Every structure is written in structure tokens, then in C-alpha cells.
VOTIRO-129141 format. One record per residue (C-alpha): residue number from 1; residue in one letter; x, z negated, y negated. Coordinates in steps of 0.25 Angstrom, whole numbers, padded with zeros to 4 digits. Example, Ala and Ser with C-alpha at 12.3 -4.5 7.8 and 13.67 -1.06 7.14 Angstrom:
<atom><num>1</num><residu>a</residu><east>0049</east><up>-0031</up><north>0018</north></atom>
<atom><num>2</num><residu>s</residu><east>0055</east><up>-0029</up><north>0004</north></atom>
end
This chain:
<atom><num>1</num><residu>x</residu><east>0000</east><up>0000</up><north>0000</north></atom>
<atom><num>2</num><residu>x</residu><east>0006</east><up>0004</up><north>-0013</north></atom>
<atom><num>3</num><residu>x</residu><east>0008</east><up>-0004</up><north>-0026</north></atom>
<atom><num>4</num><residu>x</residu><east>0001</east><up>-0001</up><north>-0039</north></atom>
<atom><num>5</num><residu>x</residu><east>0007</east><up>-0007</up><north>-0051</north></atom>
<atom><num>6</num><residu>x</residu><east>-0003</east><up>-0009</up><north>-0062</north></atom>
<atom><num>7</num><residu>x</residu><east>0002</east><up>-0012</up><north>-0077</north></atom>
<atom><num>8</num><residu>x</residu><east>-0009</east><up>-0018</up><north>-0086</north></atom>
<atom><num>9</num><residu>x</residu><east>-0005</east><up>-0016</up><north>-0100</north></atom>
<atom><num>10</num><residu>x</residu><east>-0007</east><up>-0028</up><north>-0110</north></atom>
<atom><num>11</num><residu>x</residu><east>-0016</east><up>-0020</up><north>-0119</north></atom>
<atom><num>12</num><residu>x</residu><east>-0027</east><up>-0019</up><north>-0108</north></atom>
<atom><num>13</num><residu>x</residu><east>-0026</east><up>-0031</up><north>-0100</north></atom>
<atom><num>14</num><residu>x</residu><east>-0037</east><up>-0039</up><north>-0107</north></atom>
<atom><num>15</num><residu>x</residu><east>-0046</east><up>-0027</up><north>-0106</north></atom>
<atom><num>16</num><residu>x</residu><east>-0044</east><up>-0024</up><north>-0091</north></atom>
<atom><num>17</num><residu>x</residu><east>-0058</east><up>-0026</up><north>-0084</north></atom>
<atom><num>18</num><residu>x</residu><east>-0059</east><up>-0035</up><north>-0072</north></atom>
<atom><num>19</num><residu>x</residu><east>-0062</east><up>-0022</up><north>-0064</north></atom>
<atom><num>20</num><residu>x</residu><east>-0047</east><up>-0018</up><north>-0066</north></atom>
<atom><num>21</num><residu>x</residu><east>-0042</east><up>-0031</up><north>-0059</north></atom>
<atom><num>22</num><residu>x</residu><east>-0052</east><up>-0029</up><north>-0048</north></atom>
<atom><num>23</num><residu>x</residu><east>-0047</east><up>-0015</up><north>-0046</north></atom>
<atom><num>24</num><residu>x</residu><east>-0033</east><up>-0021</up><north>-0045</north></atom>
<atom><num>25</num><residu>x</residu><east>-0038</east><up>-0031</up><north>-0034</north></atom>
<atom><num>26</num><residu>x</residu><east>-0045</east><up>-0019</up><north>-0027</north></atom>
<atom><num>27</num><residu>x</residu><east>-0032</east><up>-0011</up><north>-0026</north></atom>
<atom><num>28</num><residu>x</residu><east>-0025</east><up>-0024</up><north>-0020</north></atom>
<atom><num>29</num><residu>x</residu><east>-0036</east><up>-0028</up><north>-0010</north></atom>
<atom><num>30</num><residu>x</residu><east>-0039</east><up>-0014</up><north>-0005</north></atom>
<atom><num>31</num><residu>x</residu><east>-0024</east><up>-0011</up><north>-0003</north></atom>
<atom><num>32</num><residu>x</residu><east>-0024</east><up>0002</up><north>-0010</north></atom>
<atom><num>33</num><residu>x</residu><east>-0013</east><up>-0003</up><north>-0020</north></atom>
<atom><num>34</num><residu>x</residu><east>-0005</east><up>-0015</up><north>-0022</north></atom>
<atom><num>35</num><residu>x</residu><east>-0007</east><up>-0018</up><north>-0037</north></atom>
<atom><num>36</num><residu>x</residu><east>0004</east><up>-0025</up><north>-0045</north></atom>
<atom><num>37</num><residu>x</residu><east>0000</east><up>-0028</up><north>-0060</north></atom>
<atom><num>38</num><residu>x</residu><east>0010</east><up>-0028</up><north>-0071</north></atom>
<atom><num>39</num><residu>x</residu><east>0005</east><up>-0032</up><north>-0085</north></atom>
<atom><num>40</num><residu>x</residu><east>0009</east><up>-0031</up><north>-0100</north></atom>
<atom><num>41</num><residu>x</residu><east>0004</east><up>-0040</up><north>-0111</north></atom>
<atom><num>42</num><residu>x</residu><east>0009</east><up>-0034</up><north>-0124</north></atom>
<atom><num>43</num><residu>x</residu><east>-0004</east><up>-0037</up><north>-0133</north></atom>
<atom><num>44</num><residu>x</residu><east>-0004</east><up>-0052</up><north>-0129</north></atom>
<atom><num>45</num><residu>x</residu><east>0011</east><up>-0053</up><north>-0131</north></atom>
<atom><num>46</num><residu>x</residu><east>0009</east><up>-0048</up><north>-0145</north></atom>
<atom><num>47</num><residu>x</residu><east>-0003</east><up>-0057</up><north>-0148</north></atom>
<atom><num>48</num><residu>x</residu><east>0005</east><up>-0070</up><north>-0143</north></atom>
<atom><num>49</num><residu>x</residu><east>0018</east><up>-0066</up><north>-0151</north></atom>
<atom><num>50</num><residu>x</residu><east>0009</east><up>-0064</up><north>-0163</north></atom>
<atom><num>51</num><residu>x</residu><east>0003</east><up>-0078</up><north>-0161</north></atom>
<atom><num>52</num><residu>x</residu><east>0017</east><up>-0084</up><north>-0160</north></atom>
<atom><num>53</num><residu>x</residu><east>0022</east><up>-0076</up><north>-0172</north></atom>
<atom><num>54</num><residu>x</residu><east>0033</east><up>-0070</up><north>-0163</north></atom>
<atom><num>55</num><residu>x</residu><east>0035</east><up>-0056</up><north>-0169</north></atom>
<atom><num>56</num><residu>x</residu><east>0033</east><up>-0043</up><north>-0160</north></atom>
<atom><num>57</num><residu>x</residu><east>0044</east><up>-0033</up><north>-0161</north></atom>
<atom><num>58</num><residu>x</residu><east>0044</east><up>-0020</up><north>-0154</north></atom>
<atom><num>59</num><residu>x</residu><east>0056</east><up>-0011</up><north>-0152</north></atom>
<atom><num>60</num><residu>x</residu><east>0053</east><up>0004</up><north>-0146</north></atom>
<atom><num>61</num><residu>x</residu><east>0039</east><up>-0001</up><north>-0142</north></atom>
<atom><num>62</num><residu>x</residu><east>0044</east><up>-0013</up><north>-0134</north></atom>
<atom><num>63</num><residu>x</residu><east>0042</east><up>-0028</up><north>-0138</north></atom>
<atom><num>64</num><residu>x</residu><east>0055</east><up>-0034</up><north>-0142</north></atom>
<atom><num>65</num><residu>x</residu><east>0056</east><up>-0047</up><north>-0133</north></atom>
<atom><num>66</num><residu>x</residu><east>0063</east><up>-0058</up><north>-0140</north></atom>
<atom><num>67</num><residu>x</residu><east>0064</east><up>-0072</up><north>-0132</north></atom>
<atom><num>68</num><residu>x</residu><east>0051</east><up>-0077</up><north>-0140</north></atom>
<atom><num>69</num><residu>x</residu><east>0044</east><up>-0064</up><north>-0137</north></atom>
<atom><num>70</num><residu>x</residu><east>0048</east><up>-0065</up><north>-0122</north></atom>
<atom><num>71</num><residu>x</residu><east>0042</east><up>-0079</up><north>-0121</north></atom>
<atom><num>72</num><residu>x</residu><east>0028</east><up>-0073</up><north>-0126</north></atom>
<atom><num>73</num><residu>x</residu><east>0029</east><up>-0061</up><north>-0118</north></atom>
<atom><num>74</num><residu>x</residu><east>0031</east><up>-0070</up><north>-0105</north></atom>
<atom><num>75</num><residu>x</residu><east>0020</east><up>-0079</up><north>-0109</north></atom>
<atom><num>76</num><residu>x</residu><east>0010</east><up>-0068</up><north>-0111</north></atom>
<atom><num>77</num><residu>x</residu><east>0014</east><up>-0059</up><north>-0099</north></atom>
<atom><num>78</num><residu>x</residu><east>0018</east><up>-0069</up><north>-0089</north></atom>
<atom><num>79</num><residu>x</residu><east>0007</east><up>-0079</up><north>-0093</north></atom>
<atom><num>80</num><residu>x</residu><east>-0006</east><up>-0074</up><north>-0100</north></atom>
<atom><num>81</num><residu>x</residu><east>-0007</east><up>-0060</up><north>-0095</north></atom>
<atom><num>82</num><residu>x</residu><east>-0001</east><up>-0061</up><north>-0081</north></atom>
<atom><num>83</num><residu>x</residu><east>-0010</east><up>-0072</up><north>-0077</north></atom>
<atom><num>84</num><residu>x</residu><east>-0022</east><up>-0066</up><north>-0084</north></atom>
<atom><num>85</num><residu>x</residu><east>-0021</east><up>-0054</up><north>-0075</north></atom>
<atom><num>86</num><residu>x</residu><east>-0018</east><up>-0063</up><north>-0062</north></atom>
<atom><num>87</num><residu>x</residu><east>-0031</east><up>-0070</up><north>-0066</north></atom>
<atom><num>88</num><residu>x</residu><east>-0039</east><up>-0057</up><north>-0067</north></atom>
<atom><num>89</num><residu>x</residu><east>-0035</east><up>-0052</up><north>-0054</north></atom>
<atom><num>90</num><residu>x</residu><east>-0038</east><up>-0066</up><north>-0048</north></atom>
<atom><num>91</num><residu>x</residu><east>-0052</east><up>-0065</up><north>-0054</north></atom>
<atom><num>92</num><residu>x</residu><east>-0054</east><up>-0052</up><north>-0047</north></atom>
<atom><num>93</num><residu>x</residu><east>-0051</east><up>-0058</up><north>-0034</north></atom>
<atom><num>94</num><residu>x</residu><east>-0036</east><up>-0054</up><north>-0032</north></atom>
<atom><num>95</num><residu>x</residu><east>-0023</east><up>-0062</up><north>-0030</north></atom>
<atom><num>96</num><residu>x</residu><east>-0014</east><up>-0059</up><north>-0041</north></atom>
<atom><num>97</num><residu>x</residu><east>0000</east><up>-0065</up><north>-0045</north></atom>
<atom><num>98</num><residu>x</residu><east>0006</east><up>-0065</up><north>-0058</north></atom>
<atom><num>99</num><residu>x</residu><east>0021</east><up>-0064</up><north>-0061</north></atom>
<atom><num>100</num><residu>x</residu><east>0031</east><up>-0059</up><north>-0070</north></atom>
<atom><num>101</num><residu>x</residu><east>0043</east><up>-0050</up><north>-0067</north></atom>
<atom><num>102</num><residu>x</residu><east>0052</east><up>-0062</up><north>-0067</north></atom>
<atom><num>103</num><residu>x</residu><east>0045</east><up>-0069</up><north>-0056</north></atom>
<atom><num>104</num><residu>x</residu><east>0052</east><up>-0066</up><north>-0043</north></atom>
<atom><num>105</num><residu>x</residu><east>0061</east><up>-0056</up><north>-0050</north></atom>
<atom><num>106</num><residu>x</residu><east>0049</east><up>-0046</up><north>-0050</north></atom>
<atom><num>107</num><residu>x</residu><east>0055</east><up>-0038</up><north>-0061</north></atom>
<atom><num>108</num><residu>x</residu><east>0070</east><up>-0038</up><north>-0064</north></atom>
<atom><num>109</num><residu>x</residu><east>0072</east><up>-0034</up><north>-0079</north></atom>
<atom><num>110</num><residu>x</residu><east>0083</east><up>-0029</up><north>-0088</north></atom>
<atom><num>111</num><residu>x</residu><east>0084</east><up>-0027</up><north>-0103</north></atom>
<atom><num>112</num><residu>x</residu><east>0076</east><up>-0015</up><north>-0107</north></atom>
<atom><num>113</num><residu>x</residu><east>0087</east><up>-0010</up><north>-0116</north></atom>
<atom><num>114</num><residu>x</residu><east>0101</east><up>-0015</up><north>-0120</north></atom>
<atom><num>115</num><residu>x</residu><east>0102</east><up>-0023</up><north>-0133</north></atom>
<atom><num>116</num><residu>x</residu><east>0092</east><up>-0032</up><north>-0138</north></atom>
<atom><num>117</num><residu>x</residu><east>0081</east><up>-0024</up><north>-0146</north></atom>
<atom><num>118</num><residu>x</residu><east>0070</east><up>-0028</up><north>-0136</north></atom>
<atom><num>119</num><residu>x</residu><east>0075</east><up>-0041</up><north>-0132</north></atom>
<atom><num>120</num><residu>x</residu><east>0070</east><up>-0046</up><north>-0118</north></atom>
<atom><num>121</num><residu>x</residu><east>0063</east><up>-0033</up><north>-0115</north></atom>
<atom><num>122</num><residu>x</residu><east>0067</east><up>-0028</up><north>-0101</north></atom>
<atom><num>123</num><residu>x</residu><east>0064</east><up>-0017</up><north>-0090</north></atom>
<atom><num>124</num><residu>x</residu><east>0062</east><up>-0019</up><north>-0075</north></atom>
<atom><num>125</num><residu>x</residu><east>0075</east><up>-0017</up><north>-0068</north></atom>
<atom><num>126</num><residu>x</residu><east>0070</east><up>-0021</up><north>-0054</north></atom>
<atom><num>127</num><residu>x</residu><east>0057</east><up>-0025</up><north>-0047</north></atom>
<atom><num>128</num><residu>x</residu><east>0055</east><up>-0035</up><north>-0036</north></atom>
<atom><num>129</num><residu>x</residu><east>0046</east><up>-0027</up><north>-0027</north></atom>
<atom><num>130</num><residu>x</residu><east>0047</east><up>-0037</up><north>-0016</north></atom>
<atom><num>131</num><residu>x</residu><east>0040</east><up>-0048</up><north>-0024</north></atom>
<atom><num>132</num><residu>x</residu><east>0028</east><up>-0038</up><north>-0027</north></atom>
<atom><num>133</num><residu>x</residu><east>0027</east><up>-0034</up><north>-0013</north></atom>
<atom><num>134</num><residu>x</residu><east>0026</east><up>-0049</up><north>-0009</north></atom>
<atom><num>135</num><residu>x</residu><east>0016</east><up>-0053</up><north>-0019</north></atom>
<atom><num>136</num><residu>x</residu><east>0007</east><up>-0041</up><north>-0015</north></atom>
<atom><num>137</num><residu>x</residu><east>0009</east><up>-0043</up><north>0000</north></atom>
<atom><num>138</num><residu>x</residu><east>0003</east><up>-0057</up><north>-0003</north></atom>
<atom><num>139</num><residu>x</residu><east>-0009</east><up>-0052</up><north>-0009</north></atom>
<atom><num>140</num><residu>x</residu><east>-0006</east><up>-0053</up><north>-0024</north></atom>
<atom><num>141</num><residu>x</residu><east>-0007</east><up>-0044</up><north>-0035</north></atom>
<atom><num>142</num><residu>x</residu><east>0006</east><up>-0046</up><north>-0044</north></atom>
<atom><num>143</num><residu>x</residu><east>0003</east><up>-0046</up><north>-0059</north></atom>
<atom><num>144</num><residu>x</residu><east>0017</east><up>-0044</up><north>-0066</north></atom>
<atom><num>145</num><residu>x</residu><east>0021</east><up>-0048</up><north>-0080</north></atom>
<atom><num>146</num><residu>x</residu><east>0032</east><up>-0039</up><north>-0085</north></atom>
<atom><num>147</num><residu>x</residu><east>0042</east><up>-0050</up><north>-0088</north></atom>
<atom><num>148</num><residu>x</residu><east>0055</east><up>-0048</up><north>-0080</north></atom>
<atom><num>149</num><residu>x</residu><east>0069</east><up>-0055</up><north>-0079</north></atom>
<atom><num>150</num><residu>x</residu><east>0083</east><up>-0050</up><north>-0077</north></atom>
<atom><num>151</num><residu>x</residu><east>0093</east><up>-0056</up><north>-0067</north></atom>
<atom><num>152</num><residu>x</residu><east>0097</east><up>-0067</up><north>-0077</north></atom>
<atom><num>153</num><residu>x</residu><east>0083</east><up>-0072</up><north>-0079</north></atom>
<atom><num>154</num><residu>x</residu><east>0081</east><up>-0065</up><north>-0093</north></atom>
<atom><num>155</num><residu>x</residu><east>0066</east><up>-0062</up><north>-0095</north></atom>
<atom><num>156</num><residu>x</residu><east>0062</east><up>-0048</up><north>-0100</north></atom>
<atom><num>157</num><residu>x</residu><east>0049</east><up>-0042</up><north>-0106</north></atom>
<atom><num>158</num><residu>x</residu><east>0047</east><up>-0029</up><north>-0098</north></atom>
<atom><num>159</num><residu>x</residu><east>0037</east><up>-0019</up><north>-0103</north></atom>
<atom><num>160</num><residu>x</residu><east>0025</east><up>-0020</up><north>-0093</north></atom>
<atom><num>161</num><residu>x</residu><east>0023</east><up>-0005</up><north>-0091</north></atom>
<atom><num>162</num><residu>x</residu><east>0038</east><up>-0004</up><north>-0087</north></atom>
<atom><num>163</num><residu>x</residu><east>0037</east><up>-0016</up><north>-0078</north></atom>
<atom><num>164</num><residu>x</residu><east>0025</east><up>-0010</up><north>-0071</north></atom>
<atom><num>165</num><residu>x</residu><east>0033</east><up>0003</up><north>-0070</north></atom>
<atom><num>166</num><residu>x</residu><east>0045</east><up>-0004</up><north>-0063</north></atom>
<atom><num>167</num><residu>x</residu><east>0035</east><up>-0011</up><north>-0053</north></atom>
<atom><num>168</num><residu>x</residu><east>0028</east><up>0002</up><north>-0050</north></atom>
<atom><num>169</num><residu>x</residu><east>0041</east><up>0009</up><north>-0047</north></atom>
<atom><num>170</num><residu>x</residu><east>0047</east><up>-0002</up><north>-0039</north></atom>
<atom><num>171</num><residu>x</residu><east>0034</east><up>-0003</up><north>-0031</north></atom>
<atom><num>172</num><residu>x</residu><east>0032</east><up>0012</up><north>-0029</north></atom>
<atom><num>173</num><residu>x</residu><east>0019</east><up>0010</up><north>-0036</north></atom>
<atom><num>174</num><residu>x</residu><east>0010</east><up>0018</up><north>-0045</north></atom>
<atom><num>175</num><residu>x</residu><east>0009</east><up>0012</up><north>-0059</north></atom>
<atom><num>176</num><residu>x</residu><east>-0004</east><up>0010</up><north>-0066</north></atom>
<atom><num>177</num><residu>x</residu><east>-0003</east><up>0007</up><north>-0081</north></atom>
<atom><num>178</num><residu>x</residu><east>-0016</east><up>0000</up><north>-0085</north></atom>
<atom><num>179</num><residu>x</residu><east>-0019</east><up>0002</up><north>-0100</north></atom>
<atom><num>180</num><residu>x</residu><east>-0031</east><up>0002</up><north>-0109</north></atom>
<atom><num>181</num><residu>x</residu><east>-0030</east><up>0018</up><north>-0111</north></atom>
<atom><num>182</num><residu>x</residu><east>-0035</east><up>0028</up><north>-0101</north></atom>
<atom><num>183</num><residu>x</residu><east>-0021</east><up>0034</up><north>-0099</north></atom>
<atom><num>184</num><residu>x</residu><east>-0011</east><up>0042</up><north>-0108</north></atom>
<atom><num>185</num><residu>x</residu><east>-0019</east><up>0048</up><north>-0119</north></atom>
<atom><num>186</num><residu>x</residu><east>-0015</east><up>0061</up><north>-0126</north></atom>
<atom><num>187</num><residu>x</residu><east>-0021</east><up>0071</up><north>-0136</north></atom>
<atom><num>188</num><residu>x</residu><east>-0025</east><up>0084</up><north>-0129</north></atom>
<atom><num>189</num><residu>x</residu><east>-0033</east><up>0095</up><north>-0136</north></atom>
<atom><num>190</num><residu>x</residu><east>-0036</east><up>0085</up><north>-0148</north></atom>
<atom><num>191</num><residu>x</residu><east>-0042</east><up>0074</up><north>-0138</north></atom>
<atom><num>192</num><residu>x</residu><east>-0036</east><up>0061</up><north>-0132</north></atom>
<atom><num>193</num><residu>x</residu><east>-0034</east><up>0064</up><north>-0117</north></atom>
<atom><num>194</num><residu>x</residu><east>-0029</east><up>0055</up><north>-0106</north></atom>
<atom><num>195</num><residu>x</residu><east>-0018</east><up>0061</up><north>-0098</north></atom>
<atom><num>196</num><residu>x</residu><east>-0022</east><up>0061</up><north>-0083</north></atom>
<atom><num>197</num><residu>x</residu><east>-0008</east><up>0064</up><north>-0078</north></atom>
<atom><num>198</num><residu>x</residu><east>0006</east><up>0064</up><north>-0085</north></atom>
<atom><num>199</num><residu>x</residu><east>0020</east><up>0067</up><north>-0082</north></atom>
<atom><num>200</num><residu>x</residu><east>0033</east><up>0061</up><north>-0087</north></atom>
<atom><num>201</num><residu>x</residu><east>0036</east><up>0073</up><north>-0095</north></atom>
<atom><num>202</num><residu>x</residu><east>0023</east><up>0074</up><north>-0101</north></atom>
<atom><num>203</num><residu>x</residu><east>0023</east><up>0059</up><north>-0105</north></atom>
<atom><num>204</num><residu>x</residu><east>0037</east><up>0060</up><north>-0111</north></atom>
<atom><num>205</num><residu>x</residu><east>0032</east><up>0071</up><north>-0120</north></atom>
<atom><num>206</num><residu>x</residu><east>0020</east><up>0063</up><north>-0124</north></atom>
<atom><num>207</num><residu>x</residu><east>0028</east><up>0051</up><north>-0128</north></atom>
<atom><num>208</num><residu>x</residu><east>0038</east><up>0060</up><north>-0135</north></atom>
<atom><num>209</num><residu>x</residu><east>0027</east><up>0066</up><north>-0143</north></atom>
<atom><num>210</num><residu>x</residu><east>0021</east><up>0052</up><north>-0146</north></atom>
<atom><num>211</num><residu>x</residu><east>0008</east><up>0057</up><north>-0139</north></atom>
<atom><num>212</num><residu>x</residu><east>0010</east><up>0044</up><north>-0131</north></atom>
<atom><num>213</num><residu>x</residu><east>0014</east><up>0032</up><north>-0139</north></atom>
<atom><num>214</num><residu>x</residu><east>0013</east><up>0017</up><north>-0140</north></atom>
<atom><num>215</num><residu>x</residu><east>0011</east><up>0008</up><north>-0127</north></atom>
<atom><num>216</num><residu>x</residu><east>0008</east><up>0020</up><north>-0119</north></atom>
<atom><num>217</num><residu>x</residu><east>0022</east><up>0025</up><north>-0120</north></atom>
<atom><num>218</num><residu>x</residu><east>0026</east><up>0012</up><north>-0112</north></atom>
<atom><num>219</num><residu>x</residu><east>0016</east><up>0015</up><north>-0101</north></atom>
<atom><num>220</num><residu>x</residu><east>0020</east><up>0029</up><north>-0100</north></atom>
<atom><num>221</num><residu>x</residu><east>0035</east><up>0025</up><north>-0099</north></atom>
<atom><num>222</num><residu>x</residu><east>0032</east><up>0015</up><north>-0088</north></atom>
<atom><num>223</num><residu>x</residu><east>0024</east><up>0025</up><north>-0080</north></atom>
<atom><num>224</num><residu>x</residu><east>0035</east><up>0035</up><north>-0081</north></atom>
<atom><num>225</num><residu>x</residu><east>0046</east><up>0024</up><north>-0078</north></atom>
<atom><num>226</num><residu>x</residu><east>0038</east><up>0020</up><north>-0066</north></atom>
<atom><num>227</num><residu>x</residu><east>0037</east><up>0035</up><north>-0061</north></atom>
<atom><num>228</num><residu>x</residu><east>0052</east><up>0037</up><north>-0063</north></atom>
<atom><num>229</num><residu>x</residu><east>0055</east><up>0024</up><north>-0055</north></atom>
<atom><num>230</num><residu>x</residu><east>0046</east><up>0029</up><north>-0043</north></atom>
<atom><num>231</num><residu>x</residu><east>0032</east><up>0024</up><north>-0046</north></atom>
<atom><num>232</num><residu>x</residu><east>0021</east><up>0032</up><north>-0039</north></atom>
<atom><num>233</num><residu>x</residu><east>0013</east><up>0035</up><north>-0051</north></atom>
<atom><num>234</num><residu>x</residu><east>0008</east><up>0029</up><north>-0064</north></atom>
<atom><num>235</num><residu>x</residu><east>-0004</east><up>0029</up><north>-0072</north></atom>
<atom><num>236</num><residu>x</residu><east>-0009</east><up>0024</up><north>-0086</north></atom>
<atom><num>237</num><residu>x</residu><east>-0024</east><up>0020</up><north>-0086</north></atom>
<atom><num>238</num><residu>x</residu><east>-0035</east><up>0012</up><north>-0092</north></atom>
<atom><num>239</num><residu>x</residu><east>-0037</east><up>-0001</up><north>-0084</north></atom>
<atom><num>240</num><residu>x</residu><east>-0050</east><up>-0003</up><north>-0090</north></atom>
<atom><num>241</num><residu>x</residu><east>-0056</east><up>0009</up><north>-0083</north></atom>
<atom><num>242</num><residu>x</residu><east>-0064</east><up>0005</up><north>-0071</north></atom>
<atom><num>243</num><residu>x</residu><east>-0057</east><up>0009</up><north>-0058</north></atom>
<atom><num>244</num><residu>x</residu><east>-0045</east><up>0015</up><north>-0065</north></atom>
<atom><num>245</num><residu>x</residu><east>-0035</east><up>0007</up><north>-0057</north></atom>
<atom><num>246</num><residu>x</residu><east>-0042</east><up>0010</up><north>-0044</north></atom>
<atom><num>247</num><residu>x</residu><east>-0042</east><up>0025</up><north>-0047</north></atom>
<atom><num>248</num><residu>x</residu><east>-0028</east><up>0026</up><north>-0050</north></atom>
<atom><num>249</num><residu>x</residu><east>-0024</east><up>0018</up><north>-0037</north></atom>
<atom><num>250</num><residu>x</residu><east>-0033</east><up>0028</up><north>-0029</north></atom>
<atom><num>251</num><residu>x</residu><east>-0026</east><up>0040</up><north>-0035</north></atom>
<atom><num>252</num><residu>x</residu><east>-0037</east><up>0044</up><north>-0045</north></atom>
<atom><num>253</num><residu>x</residu><east>-0034</east><up>0049</up><north>-0059</north></atom>
<atom><num>254</num><residu>x</residu><east>-0034</east><up>0038</up><north>-0069</north></atom>
<atom><num>255</num><residu>x</residu><east>-0027</east><up>0037</up><north>-0083</north></atom>
<atom><num>256</num><residu>x</residu><east>-0014</east><up>0044</up><north>-0084</north></atom>
<atom><num>257</num><residu>x</residu><east>-0006</east><up>0047</up><north>-0071</north></atom>
<atom><num>258</num><residu>x</residu><east>0009</east><up>0048</up><north>-0074</north></atom>
<atom><num>259</num><residu>x</residu><east>0016</east><up>0056</up><north>-0064</north></atom>
<atom><num>260</num><residu>x</residu><east>0029</east><up>0064</up><north>-0062</north></atom>
<atom><num>261</num><residu>x</residu><east>0030</east><up>0079</up><north>-0064</north></atom>
<atom><num>262</num><residu>x</residu><east>0031</east><up>0082</up><north>-0050</north></atom>
<atom><num>263</num><residu>x</residu><east>0018</east><up>0074</up><north>-0046</north></atom>
<atom><num>264</num><residu>x</residu><east>0011</east><up>0081</up><north>-0058</north></atom>
<atom><num>265</num><residu>x</residu><east>0015</east><up>0095</up><north>-0053</north></atom>
<atom><num>266</num><residu>x</residu><east>0010</east><up>0092</up><north>-0039</north></atom>
<atom><num>267</num><residu>x</residu><east>-0003</east><up>0087</up><north>-0044</north></atom>
<atom><num>268</num><residu>x</residu><east>-0005</east><up>0100</up><north>-0052</north></atom>
<atom><num>269</num><residu>x</residu><east>-0001</east><up>0109</up><north>-0040</north></atom>
end
């Protein structure tokens, strides 16, 4: 039975219906997929930073993570959001276990870039897939916060989309990026249209032309990275749409499916 890595963006978490979590549980119970959830939490992090009067600074679209910011990020991600998702899965009748990338050395990290412009922002260097297999074999749905650590114990704030991409690649799993939009939206013949499929080459052109901007760039980059590292497939979809998760797991068209050029050509032939 294959894994399915589901990334829930912080902007949509509060608006996901109970049916979404019931669908996660259905996949788990029916054995059609082994769901693993990774979550973000940007909006709640920003809200708490504002309340604490800690400035939010961004560099190249990424949050600069000072020691004070990292404390807040860990409180929100490891505490508030992680346990809220576990509670919703439990309420749907499932067995979920919340953990961060630090627990059990699940996600080993390294600095995102040399120097200090981003502070404690990291990227995933390795994934402890044995831990994921063990938890799922025990009947749990892992719910993972994208906080990771390096070999010396230094903590890092990892972009949730990129953490999910690393997990999907390591588990040889499809990556489902759950958002509050129906997919990648572009202008076509004067109208806003959702791309049903997209290749890396097309997406690079759309990013270069700024047809794709903002937070969607990070999602697209995560999807591309997961494919580069061996993930089976990637999709960006609206988690509020009834049955969307089950449709994707069953191979139906939903959101924007991102695939390699070779796969796109085979589908077209």
C-alpha cells in the first residue's frame, strides 16, 4: 500500500471541513493509501508575532527566523496547529499522532543558505522513513510539523511545502498540496482558468513571466522538487472541495496535476 503525503497550508487549515478529515481517515481505513500529513501555519505565526510585538521580516519571500521568531514558530507549529489537526482526526474517529521533524530525528536539517540573512531557516537533508513506517504500521496517521534539527541539535524552521516534498520523495509517494484555491490559475483568452496539468518547463515559464506569484511559487517549487527527487506525482488542489482528496487518491482529475514532460507526452499520445 502506497503512502500519500498531504500538505495542509496554514491559510486553509481553519476552513477545511470535517469531511476532509473524514476522507483522510477513509483512505487510511480502506487501505487505498497510507496518509501522512504535513502542515504549515504562517498566518497564525504572524498573528502571534504581532501580538508579542516581534517584527516579521522577509527575505526573498521567506521569513527571517531569529531566535525570538523561532520560539514563536515552534509554539504555533508544534503546539497549537499540530494538536488541532490531531484533534480533528481523532474527532473523525481516527488514530493520529502529532510530532515535529525533531522527534525521532524524523527530519534532519541543514541551513537553507550559507551566511545569516535568513537566520534559522533550514532545508531537509534526510528523512527517517523507518519512523514513519513504524507509526503507520501501528495504525497511526502521522501529523508532522516542519521543525527540524541538525546533528548538533540546532533547530530550524523549514518551509512546510518543502518539508512535505522531501517526505514525498523519501516515501516514494504522491504529494498533495492542499490549499484554498482550485489549482494553479492562469489567464487564458482573457479569462482566469485552472490548469489541469502542467510540466516543469511550463511552470518555469509562468514563474519567469510572473503569471505565478506569491505563495503559489513556493507550492510549485515544492511540487517540482518532489518530482526531481522521485515522488510519484504532485497536485495542487482546494481541500474545501468535497471529495477532492479521494478523487486524487483514486486517479481522477482534480486541481492542477504537475508531471514530468515524458509523462505528459505519454498521456497526450
